[in-house]
C-alpha angles and dihedrals in degrees: 000000000000117000109279120206126195121260113264130222107282095031111122119246092219137017112199106316094335122102114217115225103173148327121281096182148319131226144155092292099050144278128316116211134192105237140176124226127220090268092050094255114146113238137175112240120195114199108193128216110269093231094060097069100038121209129002094274092050090050091054091051088049091055090050092050095048090048087070087071089071087073091067114108109250099230112111092356135087101249118235108236104178146347131204149133128273116191087336094310120114120238133188124205116202139168111286111238113202106217144080124276121255088248093060095042092053094044093050103033104024135244122333121242143167116008093355093058091045093052090049091052094050094045096048096043089049087055090053090051090056092045093049093045088059089056096253132126113208096207093180101062109152141132096276089057092057114083118195103221125185087255096048142286118327127196120219142182096044120154096026098097095058092047090052090047092055097043110023124110085227088088122177093024135111119244121216146078108291098218088062104032126116120241090249091058088061095058138054090277121115102236119228133195091294089073089064090054090056090049091046091054091049088052092051089051090050089051092050097043110023093238136083106257093234099039132252105237119100126358098240093049095049093047090046091057094045090053100043115014135072120235121239107245099177094106087075104081101187106088094212094051092043091052090050094049088049091053091049091053093059109135090223107071089209090066095056122092121246118252091256091052090048091051092051091050090051089052091052100260127122116239113272092216137033114288112277099017113138132180121221130024132284133220108274096015133097117240109279095011126122128212106269125242114261113283091197122057132202114227115236113244133227103265124265099010134121125320088016101040120153106310100224133244111332115253090233113041118216117258106279092218090063092055108069095184112130128179087289126028121182128202133173141217113275137175113271107263104191132255120310098177139045094218140043129193111259123244113246110225111187146324092243139118109267114064126058106224152309119290126196116219103332121243112244094245136126110266125225134174128273147220124188119202108191112200098204130073126258133019116320121231114164120231131188093260135114092258119127129217128207115219140165131194128204126192127246124192118273124245125265119279100196117140121264118270126197121194128184124211128175114249121227105289121232116264114270117267131197091254112107092224109091118232116251118257113233116217124219123199132197109205122187113211112228118255093011144078092238118121123190122215108203135174135192109268098029109151095220130035134188107258101173143350141190128218137188091041097306096315093116127042122195121193126199113240114238114277093355140094091234120116119197132185117260117191097182097078141041094210135012124202120188128208101199091190092066100019089234127130137201116222125188100222121235093214132058122234117259090266091051101256119146110237143204120207123217102211133195099229092206102046100023092231112143146187117217117220118202106219118164137001118242135309092031113080138174129246141174102026117211132187122228114240092257094047092234098109138037128211129206132180112231128217133182112232117197113181098315097329122103134200131175116262112172139267142298131217121208119198101209092196097059096024092232128136131205128196125213118192113211110205098189112113111254097014105138100021082109108043124256118255137187122259115230095267096048090233096108141024126223142200142174114260126173096334093315133093113233129193127206126192124234090272095055099260123139106242107165142015126196119201129191090039100143124232123322120259123195110251116188094193133022116357093192125056119254091256090050093235103110145035132195131247143148109270091222139005088260088074094214095125138034124227127204103206132190116263088209092075090231131132095272107140114246120243109246114216113196096216128114117221135138094193125051130186087205141234116357091182135326091285101036139054132206109221141164123238137173116269121181109302091346144022138273132201114227139178113238132185124225091275092058094253115147113236100179146337118260101180145351130215112192098194123058097200093051092047092053090061095050131093125199130204115194123187126208110255124005123318 
């Protein structure tokens, strides 16, 4: 029996002819009570919030709309018995199903698999067939609306969303629970039955993995993933069911099967019609029409960043027996074997203030801008409850896609001197980065150069060609880190190996030849590759990705001479939220943990801890100064000043730099920093000295929103 709470002061004793005996739950739509009918039958009575149905006339329309749900065949659903008004508030009486919700079962008992998952799929899709045949679109299908009764799964709460849509004062919004909403529900489109198939697939993935496939952290991050990333379906072991779920998750609703087609496929029969065909008409659609594809698109975000930072430890941990990672896991270089998956868990980047959230493998769709209008007060953080959220997206124009241009102009030459040897002429270059408003301002002799960048939240990687100012797209890697001393690069590969290991490529930057290093079996994957100072080892931060959710795992060391990789789990909570980095000597790696800086040797042993280190600041490049004597931090949590602190952990006073920046490129040299700052409607990168004085401009970014979805990888000395 579901958890039953006592009635609270203010709860009515009766609603109509039904006596209330306790509370079954409360969500964004209202309160669900356990009630008793005149004949003693137990029923579930949902009393909606008064503000959802507007005035008296709207409330009457709501009741009439919900009454349509009584036409739904009772198999696999909770039958609607009655609707009405109580003191102006709509209520719905439905069959009481004695059993826990799918949400609670998965949280308490773990994910479903095998026959259990298949029965769940058949029962719930049968319910959707019945709901759709009655001309109703559920529009809020989710695990908490699936009750696991003794006679099989039952679907509840159908018909409410459309009634709210037609009568609520929340006009122009989409009703639903964001973690399980289809892309078209987040746009101006009127969602049809195909939206339920998307939500059904999300629910099956939740049942199989223990986590919503697009996360449940912040609203922008969740919507971002729904619009632009592909869910990881590997938790579903049965190939046929996995293929069906994948089809139901198509971003274009016209490409999804109908509920009837999905049911036939589950029963082992091919669909009788083309995918997505549907007889009859649907509320909000013209006869023969189909819900349109989203006109607005949500840009994918660079992984792991606010508001989509690493999600935290999954509520249901994967079976330890299926994860053969010990304290030390060795891999070896292998020939590239081709992709075996359409998606790859995204690399979280930082818990900072610039990027909007972690995608999984991005959908290959044109990106546009986004606006979220949240029609509820206060900040929105999603919880695993039955609450609904109303959102609406509007489109903004996409960024330019013109090819890169690099122009060289002589800089002002030094004044003539009596020496007969002419002074060298420095050359400056303005380089426009493809597909962006960003322009680089480079000069000969610059100690750092941009080697690669990502745009659209990590969906597109651009790599600089050797000895040129030309950047070209590269779809093979998520990130690309260049060591100019050896002309080698580390690339985090988009595809797993054939035996489902995540891999890192050691790439010859001049010829493009590569060696592939198998590093860690799924779901652990590498991010943010870094070169040791001597160019002999690579470092990656490791995360565990479980169906759209991400938690820190440890770090990996790659020996570029032998082509072998080793994995070091770090069990301390929070280690790896801020990525690992090399110390100056290349003999240890460090990270921020709980307000301290901790260093581990190349065998995974903790060797040093620095306290009183200030507050972490995101550094895109080198965390440690070229001489190895200082590191960067915010002086205080306010973030108004930067501090250069001693790496020795002694009492050397930090250098306070009166400059506000939440995103640093890193050390320019021992006496200067390269930092980002706001400039008009965008940002600019500047070189500053230790007093905060600006020496020169390195780059400009005209559009803030675009810049917030970009990542930059500079290398020390010219590419």
